CHARMM-style PDB file with segment names, atoms N, HN, CA, C and O in Angstrom:
ATOM      1  N   MET     1      -6.424   5.114  10.180  1.00  0.00      PROA
ATOM      2  CA  MET     1      -6.399   3.663  10.194  1.00  0.00      PROA
ATOM      3  C   MET     1      -7.846   3.172  10.089  1.00  0.00      PROA
ATOM      4  O   MET     1      -8.675   3.488  10.943  1.00  0.00      PROA
ATOM      5  N   ASN     2      -8.142   2.409   9.053  1.00  0.00      PROA
ATOM      6  HN  ASN     2      -7.469   2.152   8.359  1.00  0.00      PROA
ATOM      7  CA  ASN     2      -9.510   1.909   8.897  1.00  0.00      PROA
ATOM      8  C   ASN     2      -9.661   0.544   9.586  1.00  0.00      PROA
ATOM      9  O   ASN     2      -8.685  -0.054  10.039  1.00  0.00      PROA
ATOM     10  N   GLU     3     -10.904   0.075   9.650  1.00  0.00      PROA
ATOM     11  HN  GLU     3     -11.697   0.561   9.282  1.00  0.00      PROA
ATOM     12  CA  GLU     3     -11.199  -1.160  10.388  1.00  0.00      PROA
ATOM     13  C   GLU     3     -10.445  -2.360   9.826  1.00  0.00      PROA
ATOM     14  O   GLU     3      -9.962  -3.198  10.588  1.00  0.00      PROA
ATOM     15  N   GLU     4     -10.340  -2.451   8.511  1.00  0.00      PROA
ATOM     16  HN  GLU     4     -10.733  -1.770   7.893  1.00  0.00      PROA
ATOM     17  CA  GLU     4      -9.637  -3.580   7.891  1.00  0.00      PROA
ATOM     18  C   GLU     4      -8.152  -3.598   8.279  1.00  0.00      PROA
ATOM     19  O   GLU     4      -7.597  -4.657   8.572  1.00  0.00      PROA
ATOM     20  N   GLU     5      -7.517  -2.426   8.280  1.00  0.00      PROA
ATOM     21  HN  GLU     5      -7.968  -1.566   8.043  1.00  0.00      PROA
ATOM     22  CA  GLU     5      -6.112  -2.331   8.676  1.00  0.00      PROA
ATOM     23  C   GLU     5      -5.928  -2.727  10.137  1.00  0.00      PROA
ATOM     24  O   GLU     5      -4.980  -3.429  10.488  1.00  0.00      PROA
ATOM     25  N   VAL     6      -6.847  -2.267  10.981  1.00  0.00      PROA
ATOM     26  HN  VAL     6      -7.618  -1.696  10.696  1.00  0.00      PROA
ATOM     27  CA  VAL     6      -6.773  -2.594  12.407  1.00  0.00      PROA
ATOM     28  C   VAL     6      -6.875  -4.105  12.593  1.00  0.00      PROA
ATOM     29  O   VAL     6      -6.083  -4.695  13.329  1.00  0.00      PROA
ATOM     30  N   MET     7      -7.844  -4.731  11.932  1.00  0.00      PROA
ATOM     31  HN  MET     7      -8.487  -4.252  11.334  1.00  0.00      PROA
ATOM     32  CA  MET     7      -8.027  -6.174  12.066  1.00  0.00      PROA
ATOM     33  C   MET     7      -6.786  -6.937  11.597  1.00  0.00      PROA
ATOM     34  O   MET     7      -6.377  -7.903  12.241  1.00  0.00      PROA
ATOM     35  N   LYS     8      -6.191  -6.517  10.493  1.00  0.00      PROA
ATOM     36  HN  LYS     8      -6.524  -5.732   9.970  1.00  0.00      PROA
ATOM     37  CA  LYS     8      -4.982  -7.175   9.992  1.00  0.00      PROA
ATOM     38  C   LYS     8      -3.848  -7.078  11.002  1.00  0.00      PROA
ATOM     39  O   LYS     8      -3.140  -8.055  11.246  1.00  0.00      PROA
ATOM     40  N   GLN     9      -3.678  -5.905  11.585  1.00  0.00      PROA
ATOM     41  HN  GLN     9      -4.254  -5.112  11.387  1.00  0.00      PROA
ATOM     42  CA  GLN     9      -2.597  -5.716  12.550  1.00  0.00      PROA
ATOM     43  C   GLN     9      -2.851  -6.524  13.827  1.00  0.00      PROA
ATOM     44  O   GLN     9      -1.924  -7.115  14.382  1.00  0.00      PROA
ATOM     45  N   LEU    10      -4.096  -6.549  14.290  1.00  0.00      PROA
ATOM     46  HN  LEU    10      -4.849  -6.069  13.839  1.00  0.00      PROA
ATOM     47  CA  LEU    10      -4.412  -7.331  15.481  1.00  0.00      PROA
ATOM     48  C   LEU    10      -4.244  -8.827  15.221  1.00  0.00      PROA
ATOM     49  O   LEU    10      -3.778  -9.561  16.092  1.00  0.00      PROA
ATOM     50  N   ASP    11      -4.620  -9.276  14.036  1.00  0.00      PROA
ATOM     51  HN  ASP    11      -4.999  -8.679  13.328  1.00  0.00      PROA
ATOM     52  CA  ASP    11      -4.419 -10.687  13.677  1.00  0.00      PROA
ATOM     53  C   ASP    11      -2.931 -11.033  13.625  1.00  0.00      PROA
ATOM     54  O   ASP    11      -2.520 -12.102  14.077  1.00  0.00      PROA
ATOM     55  N   ALA    12      -2.126 -10.121  13.070  1.00  0.00      PROA
ATOM     56  HN  ALA    12      -2.460  -9.252  12.703  1.00  0.00      PROA
ATOM     57  CA  ALA    12      -0.680 -10.352  13.002  1.00  0.00      PROA
ATOM     58  C   ALA    12      -0.085 -10.429  14.408  1.00  0.00      PROA
ATOM     59  O   ALA    12       0.810 -11.237  14.658  1.00  0.00      PROA
ATOM     60  N   LEU    13      -0.568  -9.608  15.309  1.00  0.00      PROA
ATOM     61  HN  LEU    13      -1.295  -8.952  15.106  1.00  0.00      PROA
ATOM     62  CA  LEU    13      -0.091  -9.647  16.692  1.00  0.00      PROA
ATOM     63  C   LEU    13      -0.506 -10.955  17.353  1.00  0.00      PROA
ATOM     64  O   LEU    13       0.305 -11.593  18.024  1.00  0.00      PROA
ATOM     65  N   ARG    14      -1.749 -11.357  17.172  1.00  0.00      PROA
ATOM     66  HN  ARG    14      -2.408 -10.838  16.626  1.00  0.00      PROA
ATOM     67  CA  ARG    14      -2.252 -12.613  17.742  1.00  0.00      PROA
ATOM     68  C   ARG    14      -1.490 -13.814  17.200  1.00  0.00      PROA
ATOM     69  O   ARG    14      -1.175 -14.738  17.950  1.00  0.00      PROA
ATOM     70  N   ASP    15      -1.192 -13.808  15.907  1.00  0.00      PROA
ATOM     71  HN  ASP    15      -1.448 -13.057  15.298  1.00  0.00      PROA
ATOM     72  CA  ASP    15      -0.537 -14.942  15.257  1.00  0.00      PROA
ATOM     73  C   ASP    15       0.976 -14.970  15.453  1.00  0.00      PROA
ATOM     74  O   ASP    15       1.643 -15.893  14.985  1.00  0.00      PROA
ATOM     75  N   GLY    16       1.522 -13.973  16.137  1.00  0.00      PROA
ATOM     76  HN  GLY    16       0.980 -13.223  16.517  1.00  0.00      PROA
ATOM     77  CA  GLY    16       2.950 -13.943  16.414  1.00  0.00      PROA
ATOM     78  C   GLY    16       3.795 -13.417  15.280  1.00  0.00      PROA
ATOM     79  O   GLY    16       5.021 -13.511  15.334  1.00  0.00      PROA
ATOM     80  N   GLU    17       3.175 -12.866  14.251  1.00  0.00      PROA
ATOM     81  HN  GLU    17       2.179 -12.790  14.207  1.00  0.00      PROA
ATOM     82  CA  GLU    17       3.936 -12.296  13.141  1.00  0.00      PROA
ATOM     83  C   GLU    17       4.661 -11.031  13.583  1.00  0.00      PROA
ATOM     84  O   GLU    17       5.735 -10.713  13.073  1.00  0.00      PROA
ATOM     85  N   ILE    18       4.070 -10.314  14.533  1.00  0.00      PROA
ATOM     86  HN  ILE    18       3.197 -10.573  14.947  1.00  0.00      PROA
ATOM     87  CA  ILE    18       4.719  -9.163  15.149  1.00  0.00      PROA
ATOM     88  C   ILE    18       4.628  -9.349  16.665  1.00  0.00      PROA
ATOM     89  O   ILE    18       3.708 -10.003  17.154  1.00  0.00      PROA
ATOM     90  N   GLN    19       5.568  -8.782  17.400  1.00  0.00      PROA
ATOM     91  HN  GLN    19       6.315  -8.250  17.002  1.00  0.00      PROA
ATOM     92  CA  GLN    19       5.611  -8.958  18.854  1.00  0.00      PROA
ATOM     93  C   GLN    19       4.852  -7.873  19.606  1.00  0.00      PROA
ATOM     94  O   GLN    19       4.384  -8.092  20.724  1.00  0.00      PROA
ATOM     95  N   GLU    20       4.732  -6.698  18.984  1.00  0.00      PROA
ATOM     96  HN  GLU    20       5.111  -6.520  18.076  1.00  0.00      PROA
ATOM     97  CA  GLU    20       4.022  -5.595  19.609  1.00  0.00      PROA
ATOM     98  C   GLU    20       3.430  -4.710  18.524  1.00  0.00      PROA
ATOM     99  O   GLU    20       3.900  -4.689  17.387  1.00  0.00      PROA
ATOM    100  N   LEU    21       2.402  -3.991  18.898  1.00  0.00      PROA
ATOM    101  HN  LEU    21       2.020  -4.008  19.822  1.00  0.00      PROA
ATOM    102  CA  LEU    21       1.697  -3.128  17.965  1.00  0.00      PROA
ATOM    103  C   LEU    21       1.660  -1.725  18.548  1.00  0.00      PROA
ATOM    104  O   LEU    21       1.137  -1.518  19.642  1.00  0.00      PROA
ATOM    105  N   HSD    22       2.210  -0.769  17.827  1.00  0.00      PROA
ATOM    106  HN  HSD    22       2.635  -0.938  16.938  1.00  0.00      PROA
ATOM    107  CA  HSD    22       2.238   0.618  18.277  1.00  0.00      PROA
ATOM    108  C   HSD    22       1.056   1.363  17.661  1.00  0.00      PROA
ATOM    109  O   HSD    22       0.841   1.321  16.449  1.00  0.00      PROA
ATOM    110  N   VAL    23       0.299   2.043  18.512  1.00  0.00      PROA
ATOM    111  HN  VAL    23       0.474   2.077  19.496  1.00  0.00      PROA
ATOM    112  CA  VAL    23      -0.860   2.818  18.069  1.00  0.00      PROA
ATOM    113  C   VAL    23      -0.638   4.266  18.480  1.00  0.00      PROA
ATOM    114  O   VAL    23      -0.468   4.576  19.660  1.00  0.00      PROA
ATOM    115  N   ARG    24      -0.644   5.145  17.486  1.00  0.00      PROA
ATOM    116  HN  ARG    24      -0.782   4.894  16.528  1.00  0.00      PROA
ATOM    117  CA  ARG    24      -0.460   6.569  17.760  1.00  0.00      PROA
ATOM    118  C   ARG    24      -1.739   7.168  18.332  1.00  0.00      PROA
ATOM    119  O   ARG    24      -2.838   6.665  18.102  1.00  0.00      PROA
ATOM    120  N   LYS    25      -1.573   8.227  19.063  1.00  0.00      PROA
ATOM    121  HN  LYS    25      -0.680   8.635  19.250  1.00  0.00      PROA
ATOM    122  CA  LYS    25      -2.694   8.928  19.677  1.00  0.00      PROA
ATOM    123  C   LYS    25      -3.742   9.293  18.626  1.00  0.00      PROA
ATOM    124  O   LYS    25      -4.941   9.196  18.885  1.00  0.00      PROA
ATOM    125  N   GLU    26      -3.300   9.705  17.462  1.00  0.00      PROA
ATOM    126  HN  GLU    26      -2.326   9.783  17.252  1.00  0.00      PROA
ATOM    127  CA  GLU    26      -4.204  10.122  16.392  1.00  0.00      PROA
ATOM    128  C   GLU    26      -5.063   8.959  15.879  1.00  0.00      PROA
ATOM    129  O   GLU    26      -6.161   9.179  15.367  1.00  0.00      PROA
ATOM    130  N   ASP    27      -4.574   7.742  16.012  1.00  0.00      PROA
ATOM    131  HN  ASP    27      -3.682   7.563  16.428  1.00  0.00      PROA
ATOM    132  CA  ASP    27      -5.276   6.561  15.507  1.00  0.00      PROA
ATOM    133  C   ASP    27      -6.107   5.851  16.560  1.00  0.00      PROA
ATOM    134  O   ASP    27      -6.892   4.962  16.228  1.00  0.00      PROA
ATOM    135  N   PHE    28      -5.952   6.226  17.822  1.00  0.00      PROA
ATOM    136  HN  PHE    28      -5.315   6.948  18.092  1.00  0.00      PROA
ATOM    137  CA  PHE    28      -6.560   5.461  18.909  1.00  0.00      PROA
ATOM    138  C   PHE    28      -8.084   5.416  18.834  1.00  0.00      PROA
ATOM    139  O   PHE    28      -8.670   4.358  19.061  1.00  0.00      PROA
ATOM    140  N   LEU    29      -8.738   6.528  18.524  1.00  0.00      PROA
ATOM    141  HN  LEU    29      -8.261   7.387  18.340  1.00  0.00      PROA
ATOM    142  CA  LEU    29     -10.202   6.544  18.512  1.00  0.00      PROA
ATOM    143  C   LEU    29     -10.792   5.662  17.415  1.00  0.00      PROA
ATOM    144  O   LEU    29     -11.930   5.211  17.544  1.00  0.00      PROA
ATOM    145  N   GLY    30     -10.063   5.410  16.360  1.00  0.00      PROA
ATOM    146  HN  GLY    30      -9.139   5.777  16.255  1.00  0.00      PROA
ATOM    147  CA  GLY    30     -10.507   4.467  15.338  1.00  0.00      PROA
ATOM    148  C   GLY    30     -10.113   3.035  15.659  1.00  0.00      PROA
ATOM    149  O   GLY    30     -10.765   2.092  15.210  1.00  0.00      PROA
ATOM    150  N   PHE    31      -9.059   2.869  16.426  1.00  0.00      PROA
ATOM    151  HN  PHE    31      -8.529   3.635  16.791  1.00  0.00      PROA
ATOM    152  CA  PHE    31      -8.516   1.558  16.769  1.00  0.00      PROA
ATOM    153  C   PHE    31      -9.301   0.880  17.891  1.00  0.00      PROA
ATOM    154  O   PHE    31      -9.660  -0.293  17.783  1.00  0.00      PROA
ATOM    155  N   GLN    32      -9.561   1.609  18.945  1.00  0.00      PROA
ATOM    156  HN  GLN    32      -9.270   2.561  19.033  1.00  0.00      PROA
ATOM    157  CA  GLN    32     -10.136   1.039  20.169  1.00  0.00      PROA
ATOM    158  C   GLN    32     -11.501   0.379  19.971  1.00  0.00      PROA
ATOM    159  O   GLN    32     -11.703  -0.718  20.491  1.00  0.00      PROA
ATOM    160  N   PRO    33     -12.451   0.985  19.246  1.00  0.00      PROA
ATOM    161  CA  PRO    33     -13.749   0.312  19.060  1.00  0.00      PROA
ATOM    162  C   PRO    33     -13.627  -1.024  18.311  1.00  0.00      PROA
ATOM    163  O   PRO    33     -14.375  -1.960  18.592  1.00  0.00      PROA
ATOM    164  N   VAL    34     -12.702  -1.113  17.375  1.00  0.00      PROA
ATOM    165  HN  VAL    34     -12.094  -0.352  17.147  1.00  0.00      PROA
ATOM    166  CA  VAL    34     -12.492  -2.359  16.633  1.00  0.00      PROA
ATOM    167  C   VAL    34     -11.926  -3.422  17.577  1.00  0.00      PROA
ATOM    168  O   VAL    34     -12.337  -4.581  17.531  1.00  0.00      PROA
ATOM    169  N   LEU    35     -11.002  -3.028  18.416  1.00  0.00      PROA
ATOM    170  HN  LEU    35     -10.669  -2.086  18.453  1.00  0.00      PROA
ATOM    171  CA  LEU    35     -10.391  -3.956  19.364  1.00  0.00      PROA
ATOM    172  C   LEU    35     -11.423  -4.531  20.329  1.00  0.00      PROA
ATOM    173  O   LEU    35     -11.453  -5.744  20.537  1.00  0.00      PROA
ATOM    174  N   VAL    36     -12.263  -3.697  20.918  1.00  0.00      PROA
ATOM    175  HN  VAL    36     -12.239  -2.712  20.749  1.00  0.00      PROA
ATOM    176  CA  VAL    36     -13.184  -4.189  21.953  1.00  0.00      PROA
ATOM    177  C   VAL    36     -14.300  -5.063  21.388  1.00  0.00      PROA
ATOM    178  O   VAL    36     -14.954  -5.777  22.148  1.00  0.00      PROA
ATOM    179  N   ARG    37     -14.533  -5.029  20.088  1.00  0.00      PROA
ATOM    180  HN  ARG    37     -14.001  -4.449  19.471  1.00  0.00      PROA
ATOM    181  CA  ARG    37     -15.540  -5.906  19.473  1.00  0.00      PROA
ATOM    182  C   ARG    37     -15.026  -7.321  19.219  1.00  0.00      PROA
ATOM    183  O   ARG    37     -15.813  -8.218  18.916  1.00  0.00      PROA
ATOM    184  N   ARG    38     -13.730  -7.527  19.336  1.00  0.00      PROA
ATOM    185  HN  ARG    38     -13.091  -6.799  19.582  1.00  0.00      PROA
ATOM    186  CA  ARG    38     -13.159  -8.843  19.075  1.00  0.00      PROA
ATOM    187  C   ARG    38     -13.458  -9.809  20.211  1.00  0.00      PROA
ATOM    188  O   ARG    38     -13.495  -9.415  21.376  1.00  0.00      PROA
ATOM    189  N   GLU    39     -13.670 -11.075  19.866  1.00  0.00      PROA
ATOM    190  HN  GLU    39     -13.640 -11.395  18.919  1.00  0.00      PROA
ATOM    191  CA  GLU    39     -13.896 -12.103  20.887  1.00  0.00      PROA
ATOM    192  C   GLU    39     -12.684 -12.296  21.786  1.00  0.00      PROA
ATOM    193  O   GLU    39     -12.827 -12.603  22.969  1.00  0.00      PROA
ATOM    194  N   ASP    40     -11.487 -12.116  21.226  1.00  0.00      PROA
ATOM    195  HN  ASP    40     -11.371 -11.866  20.265  1.00  0.00      PROA
ATOM    196  CA  ASP    40     -10.262 -12.316  22.003  1.00  0.00      PROA
ATOM    197  C   ASP    40      -9.736 -11.008  22.603  1.00  0.00      PROA
ATOM    198  O   ASP    40      -8.545 -10.891  22.891  1.00  0.00      PROA
ATOM    199  N   PHE    41     -10.610 -10.043  22.787  1.00  0.00      PROA
ATOM    200  HN  PHE    41     -11.578 -10.138  22.553  1.00  0.00      PROA
ATOM    201  CA  PHE    41     -10.251  -8.724  23.302  1.00  0.00      PROA
ATOM    202  C   PHE    41      -9.417  -8.793  24.575  1.00  0.00      PROA
ATOM    203  O   PHE    41      -8.460  -8.034  24.723  1.00  0.00      PROA
ATOM    204  N   LYS    42      -9.756  -9.672  25.481  1.00  0.00      PROA
ATOM    205  HN  LYS    42     -10.534 -10.289  25.362  1.00  0.00      PROA
ATOM    206  CA  LYS    42      -9.069  -9.730  26.774  1.00  0.00      PROA
ATOM    207  C   LYS    42      -7.657 -10.316  26.693  1.00  0.00      PROA
ATOM    208  O   LYS    42      -6.940 -10.334  27.693  1.00  0.00      PROA
ATOM    209  N   HSD    43      -7.258 -10.785  25.532  1.00  0.00      PROA
ATOM    210  HN  HSD    43      -7.840 -10.770  24.719  1.00  0.00      PROA
ATOM    211  CA  HSD    43      -5.893 -11.286  25.347  1.00  0.00      PROA
ATOM    212  C   HSD    43      -4.930 -10.153  24.991  1.00  0.00      PROA
ATOM    213  O   HSD    43      -3.714 -10.328  25.060  1.00  0.00      PROA
ATOM    214  N   PHE    44      -5.461  -9.011  24.616  1.00  0.00      PROA
ATOM    215  HN  PHE    44      -6.450  -8.869  24.560  1.00  0.00      PROA
ATOM    216  CA  PHE    44      -4.625  -7.879  24.234  1.00  0.00      PROA
ATOM    217  C   PHE    44      -4.379  -6.998  25.454  1.00  0.00      PROA
ATOM    218  O   PHE    44      -5.302  -6.655  26.192  1.00  0.00      PROA
ATOM    219  N   ARG    45      -3.117  -6.643  25.646  1.00  0.00      PROA
ATOM    220  HN  ARG    45      -2.367  -6.922  25.046  1.00  0.00      PROA
ATOM    221  CA  ARG    45      -2.746  -5.768  26.764  1.00  0.00      PROA
ATOM    222  C   ARG    45      -2.137  -4.505  26.190  1.00  0.00      PROA
ATOM    223  O   ARG    45      -1.158  -4.553  25.446  1.00  0.00      PROA
ATOM    224  N   GLY    46      -2.727  -3.374  26.544  1.00  0.00      PROA
ATOM    225  HN  GLY    46      -3.523  -3.335  27.149  1.00  0.00      PROA
ATOM    226  CA  GLY    46      -2.234  -2.087  26.079  1.00  0.00      PROA
ATOM    227  C   GLY    46      -1.448  -1.385  27.169  1.00  0.00      PROA
ATOM    228  O   GLY    46      -1.849  -1.377  28.333  1.00  0.00      PROA
ATOM    229  N   VAL    47      -0.337  -0.802  26.787  1.00  0.00      PROA
ATOM    230  HN  VAL    47      -0.011  -0.809  25.841  1.00  0.00      PROA
ATOM    231  CA  VAL    47       0.503  -0.056  27.706  1.00  0.00      PROA
ATOM    232  C   VAL    47       0.617   1.367  27.171  1.00  0.00      PROA
ATOM    233  O   VAL    47       1.064   1.592  26.046  1.00  0.00      PROA
ATOM    234  N   ALA    48       0.205   2.320  28.001  1.00  0.00      PROA
ATOM    235  HN  ALA    48      -0.158   2.137  28.915  1.00  0.00      PROA
ATOM    236  CA  ALA    48       0.254   3.726  27.598  1.00  0.00      PROA
ATOM    237  C   ALA    48       1.691   4.218  27.589  1.00  0.00      PROA
ATOM    238  O   ALA    48       2.492   3.880  28.460  1.00  0.00      PROA
ATOM    239  N   GLY    49       1.988   5.012  26.599  1.00  0.00      PROA
ATOM    240  HN  GLY    49       1.337   5.286  25.892  1.00  0.00      PROA
ATOM    241  CA  GLY    49       3.318   5.594  26.490  1.00  0.00      PROA
ATOM    242  C   GLY    49       3.234   7.103  26.507  1.00  0.00      PROA
ATOM    243  O   GLY    49       2.169   7.672  26.743  1.00  0.00      PROA
ATOM    244  N   ARG    50       4.323   7.730  26.264  1.00  0.00      PROA
ATOM    245  HN  ARG    50       5.189   7.267  26.072  1.00  0.00      PROA
ATOM    246  CA  ARG    50       4.385   9.191  26.255  1.00  0.00      PROA
ATOM    247  C   ARG    50       3.588   9.772  25.104  1.00  0.00      PROA
ATOM    248  O   ARG    50       3.539   9.208  24.010  1.00  0.00      PROA
ATOM    249  N   GLY    51       2.974  10.893  25.365  1.00  0.00      PROA
ATOM    250  HN  GLY    51       3.013  11.351  26.253  1.00  0.00      PROA
ATOM    251  CA  GLY    51       2.271  11.616  24.312  1.00  0.00      PROA
ATOM    252  C   GLY    51       0.955  11.003  23.900  1.00  0.00      PROA
ATOM    253  O   GLY    51       0.408  11.387  22.866  1.00  0.00      PROA
ATOM    254  N   GLY    52       0.423  10.067  24.663  1.00  0.00      PROA
ATOM    255  HN  GLY    52       0.867   9.755  25.503  1.00  0.00      PROA
ATOM    256  CA  GLY    52      -0.861   9.462  24.329  1.00  0.00      PROA
ATOM    257  C   GLY    52      -0.771   8.276  23.391  1.00  0.00      PROA
ATOM    258  O   GLY    52      -1.801   7.799  22.915  1.00  0.00      PROA
ATOM    259  N   ASN    53       0.415   7.788  23.111  1.00  0.00      PROA
ATOM    260  HN  ASN    53       1.252   8.175  23.498  1.00  0.00      PROA
ATOM    261  CA  ASN    53       0.594   6.616  22.256  1.00  0.00      PROA
ATOM    262  C   ASN    53       0.488   5.344  23.093  1.00  0.00      PROA
ATOM    263  O   ASN    53       0.722   5.368  24.302  1.00  0.00      PROA
ATOM    264  N   PHE    54       0.137   4.237  22.448  1.00  0.00      PROA
ATOM    265  HN  PHE    54      -0.053   4.217  21.466  1.00  0.00      PROA
ATOM    266  CA  PHE    54      -0.018   2.959  23.135  1.00  0.00      PROA
ATOM    267  C   PHE    54       0.779   1.878  22.429  1.00  0.00      PROA
ATOM    268  O   PHE    54       1.006   1.938  21.221  1.00  0.00      PROA
ATOM    269  N   THR    55       1.198   0.891  23.202  1.00  0.00      PROA
ATOM    270  HN  THR    55       1.013   0.842  24.184  1.00  0.00      PROA
ATOM    271  CA  THR    55       1.821  -0.310  22.660  1.00  0.00      PROA
ATOM    272  C   THR    55       0.980  -1.484  23.133  1.00  0.00      PROA
ATOM    273  O   THR    55       0.711  -1.619  24.326  1.00  0.00      PROA
ATOM    274  N   TYR    56       0.567  -2.327  22.206  1.00  0.00      PROA
ATOM    275  HN  TYR    56       0.786  -2.217  21.237  1.00  0.00      PROA
ATOM    276  CA  TYR    56      -0.263  -3.492  22.531  1.00  0.00      PROA
ATOM    277  C   TYR    56       0.546  -4.764  22.384  1.00  0.00      PROA
ATOM    278  O   TYR    56       1.385  -4.895  21.493  1.00  0.00      PROA
ATOM    279  N   TYR    57       0.270  -5.701  23.289  1.00  0.00      PROA
ATOM    280  HN  TYR    57      -0.412  -5.594  24.013  1.00  0.00      PROA
ATOM    281  CA  TYR    57       0.879  -7.021  23.294  1.00  0.00      PROA
ATOM    282  C   TYR    57      -0.237  -8.050  23.334  1.00  0.00      PROA
ATOM    283  O   TYR    57      -1.340  -7.756  23.793  1.00  0.00      PROA
ATOM    284  N   TYR    58       0.045  -9.259  22.855  1.00  0.00      PROA
ATOM    285  HN  TYR    58       0.941  -9.498  22.482  1.00  0.00      PROA
ATOM    286  CA  TYR    58      -0.928 -10.351  22.911  1.00  0.00      PROA
ATOM    287  C   TYR    58      -0.463 -11.337  23.974  1.00  0.00      PROA
ATOM    288  O   TYR    58       0.703 -11.732  23.997  1.00  0.00      PROA
ATOM    289  N   THR    59      -1.375 -11.732  24.852  1.00  0.00      PROA
ATOM    290  HN  THR    59      -2.322 -11.412  24.834  1.00  0.00      PROA
ATOM    291  CA  THR    59      -1.044 -12.688  25.907  1.00  0.00      PROA
ATOM    292  C   THR    59      -1.861 -13.959  25.697  1.00  0.00      PROA
ATOM    293  O   THR    59      -3.007 -13.901  25.251  1.00  0.00      PROA
ATOM    294  N   GLU    60      -1.275 -15.088  26.014  1.00  0.00      PROA
ATOM    295  HN  GLU    60      -0.344 -15.135  26.376  1.00  0.00      PROA
ATOM    296  CA  GLU    60      -1.965 -16.364  25.869  1.00  0.00      PROA
ATOM    297  C   GLU    60      -3.119 -16.506  26.870  1.00  0.00      PROA
ATOM    298  O   GLU    60      -4.141 -17.124  26.572  1.00  0.00      PROA
ATOM    299  N   THR    61      -2.938 -15.926  28.053  1.00  0.00      PROA
ATOM    300  HN  THR    61      -2.108 -15.423  28.295  1.00  0.00      PROA
ATOM    301  CA  THR    61      -3.951 -15.998  29.096  1.00  0.00      PROA
ATOM    302  C   THR    61      -4.743 -14.699  29.101  1.00  0.00      PROA
ATOM    303  O   THR    61      -4.156 -13.622  29.210  1.00  0.00      PROA
ATOM    304  N   PRO    62      -6.065 -14.778  28.985  1.00  0.00      PROA
ATOM    305  CA  PRO    62      -6.855 -13.540  28.996  1.00  0.00      PROA
ATOM    306  C   PRO    62      -6.843 -12.894  30.381  1.00  0.00      PROA
ATOM    307  O   PRO    62      -6.777 -13.575  31.405  1.00  0.00      PROA
ATOM    308  N   ARG    63      -6.909 -11.576  30.382  1.00  0.00      PROA
ATOM    309  HN  ARG    63      -6.963 -11.024  29.550  1.00  0.00      PROA
ATOM    310  CA  ARG    63      -6.986 -10.894  31.678  1.00  0.00      PROA
ATOM    311  C   ARG    63      -8.407 -11.042  32.224  1.00  0.00      PROA
ATOM    312  O   ARG    63      -9.343 -11.334  31.480  1.00  0.00      PROA
ATOM    313  N   SER    64      -8.547 -10.845  33.491  1.00  0.00      PROA
ATOM    314  HN  SER    64      -7.786 -10.608  34.096  1.00  0.00      PROA
ATOM    315  CA  SER    64      -9.866 -11.034  34.106  1.00  0.00      PROA
ATOM    316  C   SER    64     -10.720  -9.795  34.052  1.00  0.00      PROA
ATOM    317  OT1 SER    64     -11.854  -9.806  34.530  1.00  0.00      PROA
TER     318      SER     64
END
């Protein structure tokens, strides 16, 4: 997953085009640095799943 793909998926999640974003363990190391550079980083909530996979959600209220 390249940076452009990550940004598109995060924008789609933020804009409500998708309700959740699944990130495979194999893609996480390329995904995470792009996510933390975003200004709205604290609006994304990641939930760890089995096998090292994650599901991300967008929240209207940023976490502290």
